N, C-alpha and C positions, 0 to 999 in steps of 0.2 A: 502493500500500499504504499509505503515512503517514498519508493522509487517511482511509484503512479502520480503521486502528487509532486513530485520535485519539478517538472516543465511548468505546472499552471503556477506555483509558489514562486518561481522564478519570475514568470511573465507578470504574474500579479503585483511582486514586490516592484516590478520596474514601473509597472502602472501606475503604482500608487505614488512612486515617487516623482514620476512624471507629471502627474494632476497637480501634487503638492508644488513642484517648481513652476508649472502654469500659472497657477493661481498666485504664487508670490511675485512673479514676473509681470502678470497683467494689473495694468492701470485700474482697471474699473472690473472687478471679478464677476458683478452680478450680470454685466452686459456680455461679457465674453465666456462664460462658463459654459456654454454648449460648445463653443469652438475650442475651447481648452479639453473639455472630457474627450471630444472626439478624436483630435490630434494625439493625446495622452493614450486611450484607448487602441486607436489604429497603430500607433508606432510602437507598440509593446506587446498587446495580448496575441498577438499572430506569432509570438515567439514561442507559446506552448505548443504550436503544431510543427515548429521548426524543430524543438527538441524531443517531442514524443511521438509525431505522426511517421507515416511511411513514405517512402522516397517521393513518389508524386505530390502528396500533401505537403509534406515540407518545403519543395521547391515553390508551390504555389502560395504557401502560407510566405516565405522569403521575398518572393516579388511583391505581394502585398504590402508587407511591412517596409521593403526599402521605397516602395514608390509613396507611402504616407510619410516617411523621414525626409525625401526629397521635397514634396509639396509643403512639410510643415518648415522645412529650411528657406526655401527660396520665396514663395508667395506670403506666407504668415510671418516668418522670422522668427519660429516659435519652437524650433528643435530643440529639446531636452536631453540632460546628461543621459536621463534613462534611455531614451528614444535612440541616442547614439550608442550606448552599452549594447542594447538590444540588436542595432545594426550589425558591430562589430562580431557579438555572437552569433548572427547569422552568418556570417561570412566565414566565420570558424568552422561551424558545424557544417557548412555544405563541401568545405574543402577538406576536412577530415573523413567525412563519408565517402570521398570519391569524386566530388562533383567540383574541383578546381576551378572549372572555367565559367561555372555559373555564379561561383561566389565571386570570382574575379571580375565579370560584368557589372556586379554592384559597386563597385569601385568607379568604373567609367563615369555615372552622374556627377559624383563629385570632385571629379578632374575636370568636367566641362565647367561645372560652376568656379570651380578654382580659377579657370582662365578667362571665362567670359561674364563672369559676375558683374554685378553693377555697383554695391556695396563692400567697402573692404572687411567689415565685420563678418558678413555671409562668406566673402573668399577666405578669410582666414579660418573659420570653421570648416569649410569643404577641405580645404587643404589639411588640416588637421584629422579630418575624418578618412580622406583618401590615403595617407600615410598610415594611419592606424588599421584602416581595413587592409592595407597591402599586406602589413606585417600580420593581422591575424590570419589573412589568407595563406601566407608563407609557413606559420607555425601549423596551421591545420594539414596542410601538403605535407609536411614533415612528421607528423604524426600517423598520418594515413601511410607513409611508404615504410615507416619504422613498423607498424603494425600489420603490414601485409609482408613485409620482409620476414618479421618473427611468425606469421601464419604459416608462409611458404617453409621456412626451413622446418618447422614442426613437423608439416606434412611430408616434407622430405627423409626428415629423420625417421618418421614411422613407416613410411614406405621403404627404408634402407633396412631397420629393424626386421620388417617382415620379410624380407628377400633373405636374409641373415638367417632367420630362423628356418625358412624353406630350405636353404639351402643345406642346415645343419640337419633337418629332420632327413634329406634325400641322402647326404652323407651316411647316416648313421644306418638307414637302409642297405645302401652301398655295403657297408662295413658289414652288416649282419649276415648280408646275402654270402658276401666272400668267406666269413668264419664259420658260417653254415655246415660246410664240408668238413671243414676240420673238428669242429664240436660232434658231428653227427657219428665221423669215424670213430671217435674215442667211445661215445655213447655205446656203438653198435659191438665194439668190441668187448665192452661190458656184458651186453647182453648175450654173446658168443660163449665169452668165459665162464659165465656162470651157469650156461646150459650145458656146457662142455664138462665142467666140474659136477655138476649134478650125476650126467650120465654114466661118467668115466672113472670116478673116484671110489675105489673098492670100499667096501665096509662103511659107508656112508649112511649115520643114523638118518632116521625119518625125519628129524627137525631140522638136521643140516641140508637135507634134499628139498625140504619145504622153503628153508633160508634162500637157497641158490635159487629155486624158482621164482621167489618173490624178486630179489634181485633183478633177473630176468625180465620178469613184468614191469618192473619197475623203469627199467631201462628202455623197454619196448613205449611205454607209456609216454616216457620223455622225448622219445624220436616223432612220435605222432604231435605232441605239442609243439615241439620245435619247428615241425613242417607247417603246421596249422599258425604258427606266427610267421614264419617266412613269407607263407600266403598271405597274410595281411600286409607286411613289409612290402611285397611286390606290388600289391593293388596301389597303395599309397605313393611309392615312387613312380609309377606308371611308366618304366623303363624295361625293355627287352632284357632277357634273364640269358647270358652266355654259359652253356652248359661244358665246362670245361675244367681240366685240374688247377687248383690256383697255385700262383705260382711264388717263389721263394727265392731264397739266396743262390740256389742253385742256378738260376737263369738270370744272375746279374749281370753276367759278362755279355749274355744276347742282349740285354736291355742296353747297355754302355755301347755296343756295336750299332744298336739302330739310333742311337743318340749321336754317334758321330757321323753316321750317316746322313741324318736328318738337317743337322745342323753345321756338318762339314768344319766342325773344329776339334781341337784336342779334348778328349776325356779320358781321364786314368781313374784305376782302381788301385785304393792301396789297404793293404789288409796286417793288422797287426794283432799280436797275441795268440793264444793257442785254438786254433778253428774247432769248433767242435758243433755238434748236431743241436738244433733248438726246438723248441716247441714249434710244430707248425703254423699257428696264430702269431706267434712271434716273427716267425720268418714272412708269412704274407703283410704283415704289418712294416716291415723294414723294407720289403721289396716295393710297397707302395709309396712309401715314403721318400724313397730315392728317385722312383718314377715320376712323383709329381713334382720333386724338385729339379729334376733334369728339364721337364717341361718348363717349368718355370724359368729356367736359366735361359733356355731356348726362345721362350716368348720376350723375356724382357733384357735380356742380355746376347743378342743375337751375335754368334762369331766368339764369344769369351770361352775360354777354357776353362773346363770345370774338372776338380778332383774329388774323387768319391772315396772316404774314409771310413773303415770298419775296424774298430778296436774292439776284441773279444776278451772280457775280462771273467772273474769268476763269478760276478753277482750280475753284471749287467754286458749289454752290447751298445757301445757308443757308435753312432752315426754322424759323420761330418760332411756334409757338401757344401763346398764352396767354389764361386765363380769368380773370374778377376774382371767383370763386368763393371759398369760406372755403378753399380750400388744403388740404393734407394735414392729418391730425391732430397731427403733431410734424414738426420740421425734418428733412427729408432722407425722408420717408416718402412714397411714392408712392401717386395712385390705384389703386384694385384693383377687380375684380370682386366679390369676396367680402367682405373686410373693409379699413378704411382702413389698417390697420396692416402688410398684408402687401402684395408687389410683385405684379400682377396680370398674367394671360396678353396682356391686351392690350398694357401694355408690354413685356413679353417678344417677343410678335410684332413690335413696330415696330424694337426693337434688332436681332432677327434679320433683318429686311430691311434696316436700314442697313448692317450689316455684310456680308449678301451682296453689294452693290455696293462695297464698300469706303469706305463712309461710318460716321459715329458718330452716336449719340443719348444725349441728357442728359434727366433729367426732375428735377424737384423744385419746392419753393415758389417762386413768384416774387417778385421784388423789391416790397414794398408790398403784398403780399397774392396769394391766386389761386394757379394751378398753371402752370406752364412745361414745353414740351416743346420742346427746341432739338434740331435734326438738321444735319449737314452733310454734303452728297452729292457727289463729283466730278462735273462736268458734262461730261466725255466719257469714252467706253468706254475708250480708252486709259488713264486715271489706274487704271482695275482691274488694269492690269498690273503 
């Protein structure tokens, strides 16, 4: 209710101020009361519609108020301070609500009066009004531009967040599809070994056979639920599924050869530490991280040499991919598919993959130039627990 009465309160207050000023300035209040009241009301009350009405009604009310102010200034020389304030508010509101041209047109009559008026007092008032109205219009335009820019910025940020969220969901679905075969293999082995133990263990008591049977049933149920979940992920991602063995570090040399042929630049592999078998999920994750890093290097640093380093440790596998290209546009700014200044979906995918297996990943400018991707992954599946 307070906000609804505000335009009426402002215009009513200015109307009372104008009536009082007109009565004080009139030599004979009883004889000029009608004119004073008419001018006071016509130059102030339409402000209520300017402040609270829609776009069409707002412009009409502003035109009526401005015309009344011009008539009060020139023929009757009875323009009050309240009327002048109402005129400035009209210009400001129109400029702030996206109609600066109409608001600027209200300044034109006062410019004409200032140039061609017959009385010095009238011309002085017209100059003051023209100057003040121009300042009000400029202030309104500045506020309109600022609010529009903030609205656009908020919309763009919301759109970018939505895209990032969709990209993260799609990447997680792809990761789940790739790890499905690895996990399904382990669960299938549990079911097979439980069934084999139940049938081949001599002297197995009935309780032990029942437990082996329960283990096998549980493993088969887990496989069924996993396939159902994978089907949901495939529907969400809406991408074709390629049925082929998941890659690992054993195919890394083939990946580097493909990168050399595609980029026409030097790509080398550096391996240190005791090389040993890793959990299949770790191998898939390491392969995909190297693959995405090489793709980013070809896209953002074409022709740059790339070093891929694998350091095998007792507890973790350290992966380091560095190119000698120009690096990000500013310190800490990663490569991205769209622009150098925003994080890309490729980096998001690498981080998601590393986090899925309990690892970490960092990206940024390399010492001495270029771009660096560093990941640390556990070497055993037990490290994920």
